N, C-alpha and C positions, 0 to 999 in steps of 0.2 A: 795370788794374782798371776795370770799368764803373761809370758813375754810377748811384746808386740812383734808381729811378723816382719821380716825383712823383705821389702818389695823385690829387690834384685833376686833373692832366692826363689820367691814365688813365681816371678816372671820366667826365670831360668827353667822351671819345670815345664813350661809350655812353649818355650822358644826352641827353634830348630837349630840355632847356632849361637855363637858368641855375640855380645852386644855391649854397647856403652849407652850413656844417656842420650847421645845424639843419633844413635842408630835408628833408622826408620823401622817401624814395626814389621813391615813387609820384608825388609832385609834380614831381620832376626827370625823370620818365619812365624811371627805372631799374627795370626789371622783373626777375623772377627769372632769365630767360635772360641778361639783361645782366649780372647779378651773376656768373653762372658764366663768362661771357665775360671779365669783368674778372679773376676768379680765374685763369682759364686763361692770360691774357696775362701775369700776374705770377709765377705759381708756377714754380719752376725744375725741378721733377720731376713729370711728368704721372702718375706712379704713386702719388703721395701722396694718401691718402684725404682727403676733405673731410667734416667733421662737418656734415651737412645740418641737423640739429636746431639747431645753434648759428647757422647762417646764417639760419634761419627767425626768429630773434629780432632780426635787424637791421632797424631801421625808418628811421633817418635816415642822412644822408651821413656824419656823425661816427661813428655805430655801425659803418657799413661800413668806414670807414678804420681804426677801432680793431680790428675783427675781422681785417682784412687784415694789419695790423701784427703781431698775435699769431700768426696762421696762418703768415705768411711768416717771422717770426723763428724759429718752431719748425723751419722748413725751411732756416734759415741764410741767409735773404735779408733785406736791409735796405731799407726804403722810407722816403720822406719824407712 
């Protein structure tokens, strides 16, 4: 069984600077392309559709982590 990925580590790969949960994604340098790269790095099935409208509501690092946990749980993937 593989270890569940740490969301902070995955987000850090695409962030341009340091961040906390309350950091706005734009302040961390996480832009829309980065968000989709993060999703692609984590999702187990590339054929799963992404609800783009719900991603548009993501503003902070915590919002992104919560969105990822929900999205990946629906796909059967556990993340920390």
